[in-house]
N, C-alpha and C positions, 0 to 999 in steps of 0.2 A: 740587248734590250729590244723589245718588240716595237714595231711601228705599224700602225693601222692607218691607211690612207683611204679616203673616199673620193671618187672621181665622178663628176657629172659632165656629160657632153650633151649639148643641145644644138639642134639645127632645125631650121624652119624655112618655109617659102612664104611666110606671112607678108612679106613686102617684095617689091620688084627686085631688090638687091639681096634678099635672103638674110638669114641670120645664122651665125654659127659661133659657138664658143665652148670651151672646155675649162672646167675649174677643178682643182684638186685641193683637198683639205687634209692635213695630217691631224688625226684625232689625238690631242694631247691631254695630259693630266692637268687638273686645275692649276692655273698660275705657273705653268712649267712648259718647257720645250720638250720634255720627255713624253714619249708616246704612251697611249693607253695600252695595257698589257692583257686585259682580261675580256672574255666574252662568254655569253651563255651558250654559244653555239646556235646554229640555225634550228628553229623549232617551227612546227606546223600546228595549226589548230583548225579543226573542222567545226563550223558553226551550224548547228542543226535547228535553230529556231531564231526568232526575232527578239529575244530577250536582250536587255541592255546589261552587259557584264563587264567585270574587270579583266583586262588582258594581263596587266602587270599591276601588282598591288604594292603601294608604298609601305615600307617597314616590314615587308614579308618576303621570304625567299631571297632572291638576288638583291632586292631593293634595300635590304638591311645595310648593304655596303655602298649604296648610292645615296649620298647626302648632299646638302648645299655646298659643303666644302670640297666636294669631289666632282669629277667630270664623268658624264655618261651620255651616250648617244643611243637612240633606239631606231632601228630599221623595221618597217612594217610594209608588207606587200599583199594586196589582194591578188591571189594567183589565178583567180577566175578569168574567163574570157568574155563573159556576157557584159556588154557595154551598158545594159539597162539596170543592172543590179549593183549595189555598192555596200561598203562597210562604213558606218559612221565611226569616226575616231574622236575621242575627247579626253579631257582631264577631269578628275574629281571622283565622286562616289557614283558607282553604278546603281541603278534603281532595282536591278534584278527582275525587272518586268519588261514588257514590251514598250513601255513609255518611259523615256528618260526624263528626269527632272532637270529641265534645261535652264542653264544660265542664271541660276539663283544668285542672289547677292552674297550668300555664304559659301559660294564656290562649290555647291553640291555637285554640279556638273557643268562643264563648259564644252560645247561642241567645237572641235578644231576644224573638221572638214570631212569630206567623203573620199573614199578610195574606190573608184570604179574598177571593173575587171582589168587587170594588168597594171594598175597604178601602184606606186610605191612612195614612201616618204622616209626621210632621215631627219630626226629632230633631237635637240638636246633634252635632257631629262633630269629634273631634281625630284627625287622620290621622297618628298617630305610630307608628312601628315596625310590625311585622306584626300587632299586636293592634288596630291602627286600621283594618284592612281591613273593609269592609262586605260580607258574604257573603249569597248567596241560594241557595235550593234549592227546586225545584218539587216538590209532592207527586205530581203526575202530569203528564207532558208527553211528546209525541212530535213528530216532524217534521210529521206530518199535523195534529196538534192541539196546537200549542204553547200555553204560558201566556205572557201578555204583561204586561210591567210598563212603567211610565214613571217617570222619576226626574230630579231636578235638584239641583244643589248651588248654594247661595248662599254667597258667601265674600268675604273682603276681600283 
């Protein structure tokens, strides 16, 4: 049986005593101690404009198997090194334009946060209805100078 573990180590000199900890999480199937067994594999995407688009679409592709009764985790990383540019990450419908329809009451789009160059995230995902889409939008991007991300879905 497969086991997928995620480990995060954090250290800081934010105080005179410093801060350091490490946490490990076994990614389990919903309501079970059995580990997740499936992954999409690591994928890369070059973003060549500032349009607001779906990275992962609920009910399509891999998301057909990701439902409220199953467990899934999504890893996303901005592989760029420029600390001044970022990727907006959110949930809901992408606008397919340069302006996201932000935080509507009908959950058209909800901005989760920004990933600056080198930043990454690991989040749980329920890919249900259109509000389960994971969306991205580059702050700056062109064909000549795209922003690049990598991502992977772990699921049962």
